[in-house]
MARNU-121697 format. One record per residue (C-alpha): residue in three letters; chain; z, x, y; residue number from 1. Coordinates in pm, 1 decimal. Layout:
<rs>
R/aa/ch/Z/X/Y/i
R/ala/A/Z/X/Y/NUM
...
</rs>
This chain:
<rs>
R/aa/ch/Z/X/Y/i
R/unk/A/9406.5/8336.6/-5303.1/1
R/unk/A/9339.6/8567.6/-5598.7/2
R/unk/A/9495.0/8516.4/-5940.8/3
R/unk/A/9770.5/8771.5/-5873.5/4
R/unk/A/9876.5/8562.1/-5579.5/5
R/unk/A/9851.1/8242.8/-5785.5/6
R/unk/A/10076.3/8388.1/-6054.4/7
R/unk/A/10328.2/8517.0/-5804.4/8
R/unk/A/10354.0/8189.0/-5615.4/9
R/unk/A/10374.7/7990.6/-5939.2/10
R/unk/A/10700.6/8157.1/-6035.7/11
R/unk/A/11017.8/7951.4/-5980.5/12
R/unk/A/11217.7/8023.4/-5667.3/13
R/unk/A/11547.1/7862.2/-5567.7/14
R/unk/A/11596.9/7716.2/-5220.9/15
R/unk/A/11817.7/8005.3/-5114.0/16
R/unk/A/11608.8/8277.9/-5277.1/17
R/unk/A/11381.8/8497.9/-5065.3/18
R/unk/A/11013.4/8455.6/-5132.9/19
R/unk/A/10887.4/8699.6/-5400.5/20
R/unk/A/10676.2/8888.2/-5149.0/21
R/unk/A/10993.6/8976.8/-4958.1/22
R/unk/A/11162.8/9123.9/-5263.4/23
R/unk/A/10991.0/9458.5/-5224.2/24
R/unk/A/11150.9/9761.0/-5390.0/25
R/unk/A/11507.2/9716.5/-5284.2/26
R/unk/A/11389.5/9585.8/-4947.6/27
R/unk/A/11254.2/9922.8/-4835.7/28
R/unk/A/10897.9/9800.5/-4791.2/29
R/unk/A/10759.7/9486.6/-4631.4/30
R/unk/A/10453.7/9275.0/-4691.0/31
R/unk/A/10249.6/9484.6/-4452.3/32
R/unk/A/10343.9/9803.7/-4632.9/33
R/unk/A/10270.8/9722.0/-4996.4/34
R/unk/A/10074.4/9399.9/-5017.6/35
R/unk/A/9914.6/9281.7/-5339.5/36
R/unk/A/9571.4/9298.0/-5176.5/37
R/unk/A/9592.8/9671.3/-5098.6/38
R/unk/A/9269.6/9820.9/-5222.8/39
R/unk/A/9119.7/10167.9/-5229.5/40
R/unk/A/8823.3/10206.6/-4999.8/41
R/unk/A/8538.9/10450.1/-5036.0/42
R/unk/A/8476.7/10702.7/-5313.2/43
R/unk/A/8712.8/10882.8/-5543.7/44
R/unk/A/8997.7/11064.4/-5373.0/45
R/unk/A/9019.8/11437.2/-5440.2/46
R/unk/A/9295.4/11691.7/-5385.7/47
R/unk/A/9375.8/11708.3/-5014.5/48
R/unk/A/9182.0/11393.4/-4920.3/49
R/unk/A/9363.0/11112.9/-4741.5/50
R/unk/A/9351.7/10770.2/-4900.7/51
R/unk/A/9411.6/10439.8/-4728.4/52
R/unk/A/9612.3/10296.9/-5013.2/53
R/unk/A/9715.0/10375.7/-5364.5/54
R/unk/A/9778.0/10233.4/-5702.2/55
R/unk/A/9899.8/10378.8/-6031.6/56
R/unk/A/9993.9/10335.2/-6394.4/57
R/unk/A/9836.7/10265.7/-6733.5/58
R/unk/A/9966.0/10273.5/-7082.9/59
R/unk/A/10094.0/10041.4/-7347.2/60
R/unk/A/10432.5/9983.1/-7509.8/61
R/unk/A/10443.0/10194.6/-7826.1/62
R/unk/A/10315.2/9977.1/-8108.4/63
R/unk/A/10282.1/10214.3/-8403.0/64
R/unk/A/10548.5/10014.2/-8583.6/65
R/unk/A/10694.4/9679.7/-8484.8/66
R/unk/A/11005.8/9573.5/-8672.8/67
R/unk/A/11095.7/9204.3/-8682.9/68
R/unk/A/11453.1/9098.5/-8736.4/69
R/unk/A/11647.0/8780.6/-8670.9/70
R/unk/A/11826.0/8763.0/-8339.9/71
R/unk/A/11957.8/8408.0/-8353.5/72
R/unk/A/11844.3/8080.5/-8515.2/73
R/unk/A/11483.9/7996.0/-8428.9/74
R/unk/A/11419.0/8320.4/-8242.1/75
R/unk/A/11316.0/8673.4/-8329.3/76
R/unk/A/11341.8/9022.5/-8187.6/77
R/unk/A/11070.2/9285.3/-8187.1/78
R/unk/A/11211.8/9634.3/-8179.8/79
R/unk/A/10929.6/9849.5/-8046.8/80
R/unk/A/10945.2/10204.2/-8174.3/81
R/unk/A/10703.4/10488.8/-8227.6/82
R/unk/A/10841.4/10681.8/-8527.6/83
R/unk/A/10516.8/10868.1/-8587.1/84
R/unk/A/10540.7/11026.7/-8240.8/85
R/unk/A/10919.7/11044.5/-8202.6/86
R/unk/A/11110.9/11287.9/-8424.9/87
R/unk/A/11429.2/11090.2/-8363.1/88
R/unk/A/11264.6/10751.1/-8414.5/89
R/unk/A/11405.1/10662.6/-8071.2/90
R/unk/A/11383.0/10304.9/-7955.0/91
R/unk/A/11181.0/10294.5/-7633.5/92
R/unk/A/11215.6/9924.9/-7555.9/93
R/unk/A/11346.8/9602.1/-7700.8/94
R/unk/A/11097.9/9314.4/-7675.0/95
R/unk/A/11233.1/8967.3/-7751.9/96
R/unk/A/11061.4/8629.3/-7783.3/97
R/unk/A/11319.1/8345.9/-7805.0/98
R/unk/A/11183.7/8030.6/-7965.2/99
R/unk/A/11229.4/7824.8/-7649.4/100
R/unk/A/10987.2/8037.5/-7452.7/101
R/unk/A/10627.0/7928.0/-7415.2/102
R/unk/A/10322.4/8131.8/-7508.7/103
R/unk/A/10283.2/8434.0/-7285.6/104
R/unk/A/10657.6/8470.5/-7217.1/105
R/unk/A/10876.4/8747.6/-7363.8/106
R/unk/A/11175.7/8961.0/-7268.0/107
R/unk/A/11228.8/9336.1/-7243.3/108
R/unk/A/11550.1/9535.0/-7214.8/109
R/unk/A/11538.4/9888.8/-7073.3/110
R/unk/A/11807.6/10120.7/-7207.8/111
R/unk/A/12028.6/10320.4/-6970.2/112
R/unk/A/11879.5/10641.8/-7107.5/113
R/unk/A/11567.7/10566.5/-6901.1/114
R/unk/A/11745.5/10548.1/-6565.0/115
R/unk/A/11588.2/10704.8/-6257.4/116
R/unk/A/11839.2/10624.6/-5986.9/117
R/unk/A/12185.9/10592.1/-6140.4/118
R/unk/A/12179.3/10212.0/-6161.2/119
R/unk/A/11812.4/10128.7/-6226.4/120
R/unk/A/11521.7/10235.4/-6444.1/121
R/unk/A/11291.9/10525.2/-6371.0/122
R/unk/A/10997.5/10372.3/-6187.2/123
R/unk/A/10724.7/10530.6/-6395.3/124
R/unk/A/10892.0/10438.8/-6722.1/125
R/unk/A/10944.5/10076.8/-6614.9/126
R/unk/A/10582.1/10058.5/-6497.8/127
R/unk/A/10467.4/10188.2/-6834.8/128
R/unk/A/10669.0/9927.5/-7022.6/129
R/unk/A/10519.8/9641.4/-6819.1/130
R/unk/A/10171.1/9793.3/-6839.5/131
R/unk/A/10190.4/9745.7/-7216.0/132
R/unk/A/10149.2/9371.5/-7158.6/133
R/unk/A/9814.2/9418.8/-6982.6/134
R/unk/A/9504.3/9471.9/-7194.0/135
R/unk/A/9316.8/9726.2/-6983.0/136
R/unk/A/9240.2/10097.5/-6988.8/137
R/unk/A/9363.6/10135.9/-6630.3/138
R/unk/A/9663.7/9937.2/-6509.8/139
R/unk/A/9815.8/9892.6/-6164.6/140
R/unk/A/10189.1/9818.7/-6147.5/141
R/unk/A/10369.0/9728.6/-5825.0/142
R/unk/A/10747.6/9754.6/-5814.9/143
R/unk/A/10915.4/9486.4/-5604.0/144
R/unk/A/11280.2/9557.6/-5694.3/145
R/unk/A/11463.8/9839.7/-5874.8/146
R/unk/A/11427.7/9753.2/-6247.3/147
R/unk/A/11770.6/9667.4/-6395.5/148
R/unk/A/11908.0/9840.8/-6704.0/149
R/unk/A/12066.5/9706.8/-7021.0/150
R/unk/A/11990.3/9338.7/-6971.3/151
R/unk/A/11700.8/9117.9/-7077.6/152
R/unk/A/11419.8/9083.8/-6825.6/153
R/unk/A/11158.0/8813.6/-6867.5/154
R/unk/A/10789.4/8897.2/-6891.5/155
R/unk/A/10535.6/8628.5/-6801.1/156
R/unk/A/10167.6/8677.4/-6871.9/157
R/unk/A/9878.9/8488.0/-6720.0/158
R/unk/A/9507.3/8560.1/-6700.6/159
R/unk/A/9546.6/8919.3/-6821.2/160
R/unk/A/9830.1/9001.0/-6580.2/161
R/unk/A/10205.1/9032.8/-6627.6/162
R/unk/A/10513.3/8979.2/-6412.6/163
R/unk/A/10861.7/9116.9/-6484.1/164
R/unk/A/11144.7/8885.5/-6376.9/165
R/unk/A/11519.3/8926.1/-6336.5/166
R/unk/A/11618.3/8560.7/-6325.9/167
R/unk/A/11394.3/8424.5/-6052.0/168
R/unk/A/11349.9/8756.3/-5873.3/169
R/unk/A/11017.9/8938.2/-5919.7/170
R/unk/A/11089.8/9295.7/-6030.8/171
R/unk/A/10733.4/9414.8/-6092.2/172
R/unk/A/10374.8/9296.2/-6131.8/173
R/unk/A/10102.1/9450.5/-6347.7/174
R/unk/A/9728.6/9389.1/-6354.0/175
R/unk/A/9409.0/9571.6/-6446.6/176
R/unk/A/9337.1/9834.1/-6183.3/177
R/unk/A/9126.6/10134.8/-6098.6/178
R/unk/A/9277.0/10481.0/-6057.9/179
R/unk/A/8990.6/10597.6/-5834.5/180
R/unk/A/9113.7/10955.9/-5823.5/181
R/unk/A/8974.4/11277.0/-5970.3/182
R/unk/A/9218.2/11514.9/-6133.5/183
R/unk/A/9210.4/11877.2/-6015.0/184
R/unk/A/9118.8/12169.9/-6236.6/185
R/unk/A/9376.3/12210.3/-6514.7/186
R/unk/A/9688.5/12417.5/-6454.2/187
R/unk/A/9759.8/12656.6/-6744.0/188
R/unk/A/10092.2/12603.7/-6917.4/189
R/unk/A/10213.7/12950.5/-6809.3/190
R/unk/A/10130.0/12876.4/-6444.6/191
R/unk/A/10310.3/12541.2/-6468.5/192
R/unk/A/10614.6/12716.6/-6613.8/193
R/unk/A/10602.8/12963.4/-6325.1/194
R/unk/A/10588.6/12674.8/-6075.4/195
R/unk/A/10913.6/12540.2/-6222.6/196
R/unk/A/11086.9/12852.8/-6086.0/197
R/unk/A/11017.0/12719.2/-5733.3/198
R/unk/A/11145.0/12369.0/-5808.1/199
R/unk/A/11402.0/12231.8/-5561.0/200
R/unk/A/11643.8/12008.0/-5757.5/201
R/unk/A/11715.8/11657.0/-5634.4/202
R/unk/A/11956.1/11680.5/-5342.7/203
R/unk/A/12058.2/11314.7/-5352.2/204
R/unk/A/12316.1/11236.6/-5624.0/205
R/unk/A/12123.3/10913.9/-5675.1/206
R/unk/A/11850.7/11100.2/-5867.2/207
R/unk/A/12036.9/11389.8/-6028.5/208
R/unk/A/12039.5/11218.7/-6367.0/209
R/unk/A/11681.8/11088.0/-6345.4/210
R/unk/A/11517.5/11057.6/-6687.4/211
R/unk/A/11220.3/11258.5/-6561.9/212
R/unk/A/11328.2/11509.6/-6297.3/213
R/unk/A/11706.0/11518.4/-6333.6/214
R/unk/A/11936.2/11722.8/-6554.0/215
R/unk/A/12172.2/11570.0/-6808.3/216
R/unk/A/12449.9/11703.5/-7025.9/217
R/unk/A/12328.2/11491.1/-7318.8/218
R/unk/A/11985.9/11657.1/-7301.6/219
R/unk/A/11799.6/11327.6/-7345.1/220
R/unk/A/11579.8/11348.9/-7035.1/221
R/unk/A/11233.8/11497.8/-6990.1/222
R/unk/A/11348.6/11759.1/-6733.8/223
R/unk/A/11007.5/11785.7/-6568.6/224
R/unk/A/11088.5/12000.5/-6265.1/225
R/unk/A/10775.4/12035.4/-6050.4/226
R/unk/A/10731.2/12319.2/-5804.5/227
R/unk/A/10442.7/12460.5/-5595.2/228
R/unk/A/10161.9/12639.1/-5779.8/229
R/unk/A/10103.4/12979.1/-5620.1/230
R/unk/A/9755.4/13004.2/-5471.7/231
R/unk/A/9684.2/12634.3/-5518.8/232
R/unk/A/9913.4/12476.8/-5260.6/233
R/unk/A/9982.9/12189.8/-5204.6/234
R/unk/A/9942.4/12138.2/-5580.1/235
R/unk/A/10271.8/12106.0/-5770.1/236
R/unk/A/10317.2/12147.5/-6143.9/237
R/unk/A/10575.1/12160.0/-6419.4/238
R/unk/A/10564.1/12265.7/-6782.0/239
R/unk/A/10670.6/12005.6/-7037.7/240
R/unk/A/10733.3/12057.2/-7407.7/241
R/unk/A/10698.9/11709.2/-7557.9/242
R/unk/A/10980.5/11571.7/-7771.7/243
R/unk/A/10962.2/11191.0/-7785.7/244
R/unk/A/10622.3/11052.9/-7697.1/245
R/unk/A/10484.8/10707.4/-7621.0/246
R/unk/A/10262.3/10553.3/-7353.5/247
R/unk/A/10555.3/10459.7/-7129.8/248
R/unk/A/10695.8/10812.5/-7154.3/249
R/unk/A/10357.9/10947.2/-7042.0/250
R/unk/A/10380.2/10713.4/-6742.1/251
R/unk/A/10725.4/10856.5/-6671.1/252
R/unk/A/10612.6/11217.5/-6710.8/253
R/unk/A/10355.8/11178.8/-6432.6/254
R/unk/A/10587.3/10978.6/-6207.2/255
R/unk/A/10840.5/11210.1/-6038.0/256
R/unk/A/10609.3/11509.8/-5982.3/257
R/unk/A/10437.2/11298.2/-5717.8/258
R/unk/A/10760.7/11266.6/-5519.3/259
R/unk/A/10778.9/11644.0/-5486.0/260
R/unk/A/10409.4/11681.8/-5403.0/261
R/unk/A/10426.2/11450.2/-5101.4/262
R/unk/A/10666.6/11691.1/-4933.0/263
R/unk/A/11003.7/11530.9/-5000.2/264
R/unk/A/11234.2/11836.8/-5008.1/265
R/unk/A/11466.9/11815.3/-5302.9/266
R/unk/A/11281.6/11496.8/-5395.7/267
R/unk/A/11431.8/11313.6/-5099.7/268
R/unk/A/11515.6/10945.2/-5138.1/269
R/unk/A/11163.8/10803.1/-5147.9/270
R/unk/A/11102.1/10530.8/-5404.2/271
R/unk/A/10796.8/10460.2/-5616.2/272
R/unk/A/10622.2/10147.7/-5489.1/273
R/unk/A/10300.9/10138.8/-5692.4/274
R/unk/A/10139.4/10337.6/-5970.5/275
R/unk/A/9797.1/10299.0/-6129.9/276
R/unk/A/9742.6/10498.2/-6447.8/277
R/unk/A/9483.9/10576.4/-6711.0/278
R/unk/A/9592.7/10742.4/-7036.4/279
R/unk/A/9324.9/10935.3/-7221.4/280
R/unk/A/9546.9/11052.1/-7507.2/281
R/unk/A/9918.0/11041.9/-7590.3/282
R/unk/A/10046.8/11394.7/-7662.0/283
R/unk/A/10208.0/11471.8/-7995.4/284
R/unk/A/10570.5/11589.2/-8020.9/285
R/unk/A/10581.9/11965.2/-7983.8/286
R/unk/A/10274.6/11986.9/-7760.6/287
R/unk/A/10291.4/12208.2/-7453.1/288
R/unk/A/10172.0/12014.1/-7147.3/289
R/unk/A/10143.8/12063.8/-6772.6/290
R/unk/A/10229.1/11779.7/-6535.1/291
R/unk/A/10060.4/11823.5/-6197.0/292
R/unk/A/10072.9/11638.7/-5865.2/293
R/unk/A/9907.1/11659.3/-5526.0/294
R/unk/A/9937.2/11470.1/-5193.8/295
R/unk/A/9676.3/11216.4/-5086.8/296
R/unk/A/9787.7/11150.1/-4730.4/297
R/unk/A/10024.0/10902.5/-4571.2/298
R/unk/A/10034.4/10589.0/-4360.4/299
R/unk/A/10364.1/10527.0/-4185.1/300
R/unk/A/10633.3/10505.8/-4449.5/301
R/unk/A/10376.9/10497.8/-4730.0/302
R/unk/A/10308.9/10835.1/-4895.1/303
R/unk/A/10020.1/10872.0/-5139.8/304
R/unk/A/9996.8/11109.0/-5435.5/305
R/unk/A/9782.1/11181.1/-5737.4/306
R/unk/A/9933.9/11298.9/-6064.9/307
R/unk/A/9793.9/11410.7/-6398.1/308
R/unk/A/9896.3/11545.1/-6736.1/309
R/unk/A/9707.0/11824.0/-6913.8/310
R/unk/A/9726.2/11955.7/-7268.1/311
R/unk/A/9764.1/12329.3/-7321.7/312
R/unk/A/9388.0/12363.2/-7380.9/313
R/unk/A/9315.4/12195.1/-7045.1/314
R/unk/A/9231.1/11850.9/-7184.7/315
R/unk/A/9314.4/11572.5/-6940.4/316
R/unk/A/9569.1/11343.0/-7104.6/317
R/unk/A/9648.1/11104.8/-6817.9/318
R/unk/A/9584.1/11056.0/-6447.5/319
R/unk/A/9746.1/10830.4/-6187.9/320
R/unk/A/9753.8/10735.9/-5824.1/321
R/unk/A/10085.2/10653.7/-5656.4/322
R/unk/A/10232.7/10492.5/-5346.8/323
R/unk/A/10578.2/10617.2/-5245.6/324
R/unk/A/10792.0/10441.0/-4987.0/325
R/unk/A/11029.4/10614.0/-4745.0/326
R/unk/A/11349.0/10414.0/-4682.2/327
R/unk/A/11406.4/10289.4/-4329.1/328
</rs>
């Protein structure tokens, strides 16, 4: 068994708890649909090519400034912020290391602002947070359960990999990966803005307030609304004027466009199962970017997509491969 399997099986599990492998993304995917040994075969996947599997996500928790303050006796809290990239100095994650925890164990709390579905975190954002605990340029994150909001989740690290736990339940696993996908030619910002005009808003109320592709009264979401690019179908794109910026927000920005690219009208109710990402550069606040996505085939209830983020001058900022899961 590989080290990912060793780490997974080493986690505590109560007698009445399902095995971690069964706790797959809200029980919409089984072992045969999103196993930890899924690998990409063959060469790099290009726009329109079918892939046999997918992966996706890379980035690190913003670490421009880490503030230490007492949480309780013999423990400390690390408030991870990125004030140099965030005009508001917004907190992107709370990372805590109580004194009783052993080396390699920490906690994270994801704020409700970063919800995807109404009651859980946006998949790309949560993947980006966990990816920050993996020291690699390209990181693969597999979601096993919807990531909870507003409560501490334990992070365990072992042999360069990380697992996110809600009690004894495995929420997500992260490890070094390989994107193995080539981004398409850049989409100009004006063309991405034009594609937004053909965006079909999320039909399901579950996703209408999504941090990435939803719309909110408080105006604290990214509002990346991907639509088809005329003359380059099935490519989808959306313009994005950056406000807050951090690695995990980049992961989020190239999350939801993939759901639209795989053909889910009005986003559908598909859920992100896996994302493997490489970040070349984090955009600065105020930058004009284009988020793009394209389908990479399907296998049963698994839908594959590639996503990327481009700067206004065409520079590739990030690229990812995704696995989406259709509910039964």
